[in-house]
LOFI-109520 format. One record per residue (C-alpha): z, x, y; residue in one letter. Coordinates in steps of 0.25 Angstrom, whole numbers, padded with zeros to 4 digits, always signed. Last residue first. Layout:
N
ZXYA...
//
This chain:
220
+0106-0060-0103I+0115-0056-0091E+0129-0054-0095E+0139-0064-0088K+0147-0060-0076E+0162-0060-0076L+0164-0046-0082Y+0154-0040-0072D+0162-0046-0060L+0174-0038-0065I+0167-0025-0064K+0161-0017-0075K+0161-0002-0073K+0150+0008-0071L+0154+0023-0072V+0146+0030-0061L+0141+0044-0059K+0138+0047-0044N+0124+0051-0039V+0123+0060-0027S+0123+0053-0013S+0110+0047-0006Y+0105+0036-0015G+0118+0029-0015D+0121+0035-0029T+0126+0030-0042L+0126+0035-0056Y+0126+0029-0070F+0126+0035-0084E+0119+0028-0096I+0128+0028-0108G+0125+0014-0114A+0138+0009-0108D+0132+0013-0095Q+0120+0005-0097F+0128-0007-0100K+0136-0005-0087L+0123-0003-0080F+0118-0018-0081I+0131-0023-0075K+0131-0012-0065R+0117-0015-0060L+0120-0030-0057D+0133-0026-0050R+0128-0016-0041N+0130-0001-0044I+0134+0004-0030E+0128+0009-0017N+0115+0012-0023G+0107+0021-0032V+0110+0019-0046V+0108+0032-0055I+0106+0029-0070I+0108+0040-0080K+0105+0041-0095K+0090+0037-0095I+0082+0044-0106G+0072+0033-0108N+0079+0027-0120Q+0091+0027-0112T+0085+0018-0101F+0078+0009-0111Y+0090+0007-0119E+0098+0003-0107I+0088-0007-0105S+0078-0007-0093P+0080-0015-0081I+0079-0029-0077D+0085-0034-0090Q+0099-0028-0087G+0100-0037-0074Y+0098-0034-0059L+0103-0044-0050D+0096-0052-0039W+0098-0057-0025S+0087-0067-0020N+0097-0076-0013D+0089-0084-0003F+0097-0086+0010I+0097-0101+0014S+0112-0103+0010K+0116-0093+0021K+0125-0081+0021D+0120-0077+0007R+0126-0066-0001Y+0120-0062-0015R+0115-0048-0012N+0113-0042-0025I+0098-0039-0024R+0102-0031-0011S+0103-0018-0020S+0088-0019-0022D+0084-0011-0035L+0075+0000-0039L+0075+0006-0052F+0072+0021-0052A+0066+0024-0066P+0064+0036-0074N+0050+0042-0074A+0043+0042-0088D+0029+0039-0082N+0030+0049-0071P+0029+0044-0057I+0016+0047-0049E+0018+0044-0034I+0008+0038-0025K+0010+0024-0030K+0025+0025-0027L+0024+0027-0012K+0016+0015-0010E+0024+0007-0020A+0037+0010-0013G+0032+0004+0000N+0028-0008-0007I+0041-0009-0015L+0048-0008-0001S+0041-0021+0003S+0046-0028-0009E+0060-0023-0008V+0061-0026+0007I+0056-0040+0005Y+0065-0043-0006T+0077-0043+0004D+0089-0049-0004T+0098-0060+0001T+0086-0068+0006A+0082-0075+0019K+0071-0085+0019S+0058-0085+0028G+0049-0084+0016N+0055-0087+0003Q+0064-0076-0003E+0059-0066-0013D+0065-0063-0027T+0073-0051-0030G+0070-0043-0043N+0069-0028-0038F+0068-0019-0051I+0059-0008-0044P+0057+0004-0054I+0055+0017-0046P+0051+0028-0055R+0059+0041-0054Y+0053+0055-0053G+0058+0062-0040I+0048+0056-0031H+0050+0043-0037V+0064+0043-0033L+0060+0041-0018G+0052+0029-0022I+0065+0023-0028G+0072+0027-0016L+0063+0019-0007E+0063+0007-0017I+0078+0007-0017S+0079+0008-0002E+0070-0004+0000K+0077-0013-0010G+0092-0010-0006T+0098+0001-0015L+0100+0000-0030D+0091+0011-0035I+0093+0012-0050F+0089+0026-0056I+0087+0031-0070A+0091+0045-0075T+0089+0053-0087D+0077+0061-0083N+0082+0064-0069E+0073+0066-0057Y+0078+0075-0046K+0088+0077-0036D+0094+0063-0036L+0103+0057-0025F+0094+0060-0013K+0081+0054-0017V+0073+0053-0005K+0069+0040+0002R+0056+0038+0008D+0060+0026+0018V+0051+0014+0020W+0053+0007+0033N+0039+0000+0035S+0040-0009+0023I+0028-0012+0015P+0023-0027+0015K+0027-0039+0007R+0017-0050+0006N+0027-0060+0001Y+0019-0064-0012T+0013-0050-0013D+0025-0041-0013I+0033-0053-0019A+0027-0050-0033V+0031-0035-0032F+0045-0039-0029P+0046-0047-0043V+0039-0037-0052P+0052-0029-0057R+0049-0015-0062V+0056-0014-0075W+0043-0012-0083E+0041+0001-0074V+0052+0009-0083W+0041+0018-0089K+0027+0017-0084K+0017+0009-0092A+0010+0002-0080F+0015+0006-0066P+0027-0002-0062A+0030+0002-0047Y+0016+0004-0044I+0012-0008-0052E+0022-0017-0044Y+0015-0012-0031I+0001-0016-0037E+0007-0030-0041K+0013-0032-0027G-0001-0029-0021T-0004-0017-0013M
//
């Protein structure tokens, strides 16, 4: 399959939420001749027993794990929405974020996804790569392709609430800085937040602003 064909599997025409699928990694699938990975894991959803009509999910694990769990969530009714936005390093260089594993895993996920019919009104499971926030460099030559998620990268608060979303479950070790900054406004609007590592039960959170958040400027 070409990158465009794989993109269209994740973002089929006229389906809800798919306009937020980011095209960046699908372009690279063709440009860099990405191949499927051989160690794909069929992950079962352990933190949720069934589909919840009022719940959206953000999976903030490493790229491969996010995609695998996103496909697992398809089997209980959610639609995976990849929002990876990292750029690719030049051939032979080393980068802070491994986009290769993301792009190759999207190929594997597409093979699974094209065999499954997802309801048009399925709630979203947004797929993130937790390594996007890696900004350390032990050498100047390392390519910094880290990235942040911003409010314009996901649906608005109004869109979530108009579509019946009252809860957001984040799958990860913590609420990362860029997500927390966005979600504080969602929380003010009445949306509840829960956190799980993907294995344990979800725990309700009350998000609080940290000192660094006060020092940063608001994104436009």
